[in-house]
N, C-alpha and C positions, 0 to 999 in steps of 0.2 A: 403585667408582662404581655406584650403583643402576642396574640395567638391566632391571628388570621394572616393569610398570605397566599402567594402564588405557588402552585405546584406545577412543574414544567418537566416533562419526561420525553426526551428524544430517544427513540427506540430503533435499533437497527433491524430492519425486516430481512428475512431470509437467513438469519443467523443460525437457527436450529438446523435447518437443512444443510447449510454451509458447513457447520461443524460435524455433522453426521457423515457427510460425504467426502470430506476433504482431509488432507494431510494435516494432522493436529497442530504441529509446531508452527508451520507457516500460517495456518488459520489463526492461531493465537496472536502472532505478531501483527497480522493485518488488522485484526479487531482492535488490538492495542493502539495502533496508529490511528485508526478511525475514531476511537474514543478520545484520544488526545486532540485530534482535530476538532471535535465537538467542544471540548473544554476550552481550547484556544479561541474558539469562535464566540465565546460568551462575551457580549458587549453591553449588557444591561445590569451587571452586578449581581448575577445569580450566585447563590452558594450551592455547594455540592454536599449532599447528605451521604450518598454512596454510589459506587459503580455496581450495577446489577447485571453483570455478565454481558448482555447485549444492549444495555440502556444505562442512562445516567439520571439519577433522581436529583434534579435541581429544585431549589426553593428560594423564596424571597418574602420575608415578612413585610407587612404594611399594606397600603392600598393597592388594588389591582392596577397594573400598568395599562395605559391606553392601548387599544388593539393595534393601532398603527405601529407603535413601538414594538409590540410583541410580534407583529408580522415581520418587521425588519430583522428581529432576532431569528425567527424561523427561517427566513430567506437566507441569512448569513450562514447558519448552521447547515442547511440543506445544500447550498451551493458549494461551501467549502468541503463538505463530505464528498460530493460528487467530483469536485476538482481533484481531490486526492485520488479517487478511484480511477478517473480518466488518466491522470498522470501515471499512476502505478501500472495500469494496463499497457501504456505505451513504453514504460521504462523497464518492465520486469524481464528477467532472464528465465526464471524458473517456469517449468511447464507442468508442475503438479496441479492437481485439481483445485487446491486452495487458491493458487495464484491465478489460474485461468478463470475461475468462476467468481472471483472477488468483485469484478465489475458489475455483476448482477445484484449485488447487495443494494439496498436502498434504505430510506429513512421515513419514519412517521413520527409525529409529535402530538402529544396529548397535553393540553393546558387546562388547569382547573384552579378554582379559588375556593378556599374553605378554611376550616379550623384545624389546627394541629399545633404541636409543641415539640420541643427538643429535649433529649436527655443525653448525658455524656457517658460513654463507655471508654475509659482511658482517653486516648487522643481522638476518638471518633464521636462526631455529633450525629445522633440518630433522631429520626422523626417518628412521632407517634400520633395517632388520631384517626377518626373515622374517615376523614377526607383523603388521607394518605392511601387508605384501602380503596376508596372510590376511584382515585386516579389510576391505581394499578389495575383495577377491574376494567376500566375503560380501554386498556390496551387489548383486551380480548373482546372483539365486537364482530359485527356482520358486514363491515365495509369490505367490499370485494378487493379493491386494489390496495396496495400498501405504501403509497406515497401520499400521505394526507396530513392535514393539520386539523385536529379535533379540539373544539372549544366548548366547554360546558356552559349551560345557562347561568350557573353561579358566577362564572367569570364574565360572561356577556353583560349580565345585569341590565337587560333591556336594550343594549347597544345592538345595532345592525352590523354584522361583519361584512361590509362591502366597501367598494371604492378604492381598494388597494391596487388592483390591476384590472385590465379589461377582460382578461381570460378567466378570472376567478369566478366560480359558481359555487354557492353554498347549498347544502342539503341538510334537512332535519334528520335527527336520529335519536335513539334512546337506548339505554342499557338497563336491563332488568336484573336487579340483584335480589338477594334474599329479603331485604328490608324495604326497598324502594325502587322507583323508576327514576333514572337519571337522564334528563333531556340534554341534548347537545346539538351542535351544528358542526359540519365538517366540510372541508374542501380539498380536492385533489391538488397537489402542488408539483406534480411531475413536470409541468410546463416550465418550471424554473430552470430546468436543465438547458432549455433553449437560450438562456441568457449567459451561459458559461462560455467564455471565449475558447476558440479552438486551441488544442494543446500545441505548444511550441517546444520542440526539443532543445535542450541546452547545447551550447557549443562546447564540446569536450575534447576535440582533437584539433591539431593544426589545420587552419583553413586551406593551406597549400602544403602538400607533403609529397615526398618522393619515396618509392619503394627501393630499399637498399639490399634486401636479400629475401630469398624464399627457400625453406627447407621442408620437404614433404616425406611422408612415410605412409604406407598402406597397412591397415590393421585388419585382422580377422575378427571383427566385432561390428555390431550394428551401430548406426550413427548416434542413437540415443545414449548408448553406453559410453561412447567416446566423448560425447558432449558432457554427460554427467561427470565423468572422471576428470577430464581436462579442465572443466569449468569450476569444479568444486574447490573452493579456496582451502578447505581443510586438508585436501589431498595434494595440494600443489608441491609441498616440500618433499613428497615421496617420489616425485618423478622429475621435477624441473631442476636442472643442475644449478648448484650454487645457492639455492633458496633454503634458509634455515626454518623459517615459518612465516606465515602471513597473518596479520592482525586486522580484523575489521574495525574501522573507526566510526562507522555509523550503525545504530542499533536496528535500523530497518533492514529488510531483506535485500540481498544483492540485486542491484538494478542499475540502469543507466544513471550516472552521476554519483553512485555510492563510492566511497573511498576505502582503500585498505593500505596498510603499511606492509611493504614487502621487505623483510629483513634477510639480507644476503650475506654471504661470507665476506664480500668486499664492501659492505655498507648497507644502507637502507634507502628506500624511496617510497614516496606517497604516490599511489596510482589511482586513477579513476577508471571505473567501468565505463567505457566511452562509446561503444557501439554494439548493436545486436540485431540480427535478422534470423528468423527461425522457420525453416521449412524441412521437417524431418523426412520428407519424401525425396529431397534432392540435395539441400545445402543448408548448413548452419554456420553463421559467422558471428564471432564476438571479439571485442578488442579491449585493450587496456592502454591508457595514456598517462604519462607522468604529469605531475601537477603544474609544471611550467609549459605544458603543451608543446614539447620539443620532439617527442618520439612516441610512436604507437606500435604495439605488438598485436598483430591480428592472428586469430585462431580460425582457420578456414576448414570446415568439415564438408566433404563431398561424399554422398552416398554412391558407392560403386555397385552394391547389391544389398540384399537384405542382411547379409552377414559380413559385409566388407565395406570399410570406410577409409578414405584418404584424409589425413590431417596434414595441413600445411601451416607452418608458422611463418608469417611475413612481417618484416620489420620496416617501418617507415620513419623517415626523418622530416622535420619541418624543412621546407625548401630553403637551403642556404648553401651556396656553392663551396664555401670554405669548409663548413662542418661535414658536408658530404665527402669531400676529398680526404679529410682527416679520418673519417670513419672507414673509408675504403682502404687506406694505407695502414691503419693501426688497430682497428677493432673488428672488421668484418670477418676475417678468418677465424678469430677466437669465438665470436658469437655463433658462427655456423657450426663449429665443432661442438659447442655447448648444447646447441639445439638438437643436433644429431644424437648426442648422448641422452638428452632429455626424452626424445621420442623413443629411444630404446628402453629407457627406464619405464616409460609409460606402458610399453608393450608387456614388460614383465609384471607390472602392477595389475593389469586388467583382470587376470584370473581371480584376484582377491575381491573384486568389486561386484556388488549386487545392486542393481538399479531398482529403486522403489517401484512398486507395481503401478502406482498412479502417476508416474513421472512421464 
């Protein structure tokens, strides 16, 4: 039985501090998304032994891959990891510490070649061997920055790790364990972020729309409390007229592009979270748009003082003279009345709501 192979561990740096300082549920979901991103970026047939909290233990029996092939795998995982974080930072609605600080997470990769074998525990394939221990020990080292690719001499086997890119510089290092000295070389890979294209926001609203109505109400509450209460999907049925419940259709955190099913007394609709700007010192705006991009509801929060906020609900239709006329004649009056009732319901709900400390 083959007992030599590659051990490949991408490890999320900043995870421990992230989880100690942040809202635990959102932190868990963000880490889940990042780990799934790494799994999906596997392009060289690596197998997964286990998910280790903030890292994935990949392996592949057989001869060591060429360093060029391995570099392309590191590049793919690192760039996809940061593409996700950049996109999430641009899309997110939530202002808790987990969501705000996620963009500061980064990735390091340890690659080693050695002897190990597998054993089965029900449906799980576990790895055992001295070199599995070595690979994990290498994650704890004296390298200052935490965006690097570390390759052991066992894996290099006399090869020189250069020529992949002009900016890449390699440095020697070693890890002292109880039994031996483990030599390695490493390179910083943060420069790969320069190759990631700028984030482009998806088109989630009608490109040409017309405001059909605005209904406003002033509340004796600070702007963060109004935003938390009005924006929280689990609370929507408690104040928005006609809404029975809202079901999230995507397992990631609510953000631009995420979808939810709004079940109303008169039917249901699939809505996109379609817009967001956040400035708690003056103004917060978020919007929802139906899946056919025909209409958008804007929630506009204006800070009047530290304890007073104006919330305006604005409804827009895709520019179409006939549909605008029908709306004015048959729908506008009813929608205005429902929104006024909704805002009154929201006012009654507010005393029951406690905003998380880190929000």
